[in-house]
C-alpha positions as CSV (number, residue, x, y, z in Angstrom):
1,X,186.2,92.3,144.7
2,X,189.2,94.7,144.7
3,X,188.8,97.6,142.3
4,X,192.1,99.4,142.9
5,X,193.8,101.0,140.0
6,X,197.0,99.5,138.8
7,X,200.1,101.7,139.2
8,X,200.7,103.8,136.1
9,X,197.0,103.9,135.1
10,X,196.1,107.2,133.5
11,X,193.2,108.9,135.3
12,X,190.8,111.0,133.3
13,X,187.9,113.0,134.6
14,X,185.0,114.4,132.6
15,X,185.7,117.8,134.3
16,X,188.6,119.6,132.6
17,X,189.3,121.6,135.8
18,X,190.0,118.4,137.6
19,X,192.2,117.1,134.8
20,X,194.2,120.2,134.8
21,X,194.6,120.2,138.6
22,X,195.6,116.5,138.5
23,X,198.4,117.2,136.0
24,X,199.6,120.7,137.0
25,X,200.8,121.3,140.6
26,X,200.0,125.1,140.6
27,X,196.5,124.4,139.3
28,X,196.0,121.9,142.0
29,X,197.1,124.4,144.7
30,X,194.7,127.0,143.3
31,X,191.8,124.6,143.1
32,X,192.5,123.3,146.6
33,X,192.5,126.9,147.9
34,X,189.3,127.8,146.1
35,X,187.4,124.8,147.3
36,X,188.8,125.2,150.9
37,X,187.8,128.9,151.0
38,X,184.3,128.0,149.9
39,X,184.1,125.3,152.7
40,X,185.4,127.9,155.2
41,X,182.7,130.3,154.2
42,X,180.0,127.7,154.5
43,X,181.2,126.5,157.8
44,X,181.4,130.1,159.2
45,X,177.9,130.9,157.9
46,X,176.5,127.7,159.6
47,X,178.2,128.5,162.9
48,X,180.8,125.8,162.7
49,X,183.8,128.1,163.4
50,X,186.1,125.4,164.8
51,X,185.9,123.5,161.5
52,X,186.5,126.8,159.6
53,X,189.6,127.4,161.7
54,X,190.9,123.9,161.0
55,X,190.6,124.6,157.3
56,X,192.4,127.9,157.7
57,X,195.2,125.9,159.2
58,X,195.3,123.5,156.2
59,X,195.5,126.5,153.9
60,X,198.3,128.0,156.0
61,X,200.2,124.7,156.0
62,X,199.9,124.5,152.2
63,X,201.1,128.1,151.8
64,X,204.1,127.4,154.0
65,X,204.9,124.2,152.0
66,X,204.6,125.9,148.6
67,X,206.7,128.9,149.7
68,X,209.4,126.6,151.0
69,X,209.5,124.7,147.7
70,X,209.7,128.0,145.8
71,X,212.5,129.3,148.1
72,X,214.4,126.0,147.7
73,X,214.0,126.0,143.9
74,X,215.0,129.7,143.7
75,X,218.0,129.1,145.8
76,X,219.2,126.1,143.9
77,X,218.5,127.7,140.5
78,X,220.0,131.1,141.1
79,X,222.9,130.5,143.6
80,X,226.3,129.8,142.0
81,X,227.8,126.5,142.8
82,X,230.8,128.2,144.6
83,X,228.4,130.0,147.0
84,X,226.6,126.7,147.7
85,X,229.9,125.0,148.4
86,X,230.9,127.8,150.8
87,X,227.6,127.6,152.6
88,X,228.0,123.8,153.0
89,X,231.5,124.2,154.4
90,X,230.2,126.5,157.1
91,X,227.8,123.8,158.4
């Protein structure tokens, strides 16, 4: 029996933190970082340093991704169209 959700099905959790993280991108990033930092701490305390390092890598990748989105959005929202056209002509 296939129990996959149909596209467009609204997902609701009993935990409001999860509901917020599911609907708000910034809240998701913050929750992901908090949970990952807890996992890193537990891995380090149990002597599983390689796993902790892998999780540090995922947090770094997320940070790079989020900062690239912010830079892209800031560039497109604050740069005048004439400056964008000039930059594109130089390419």
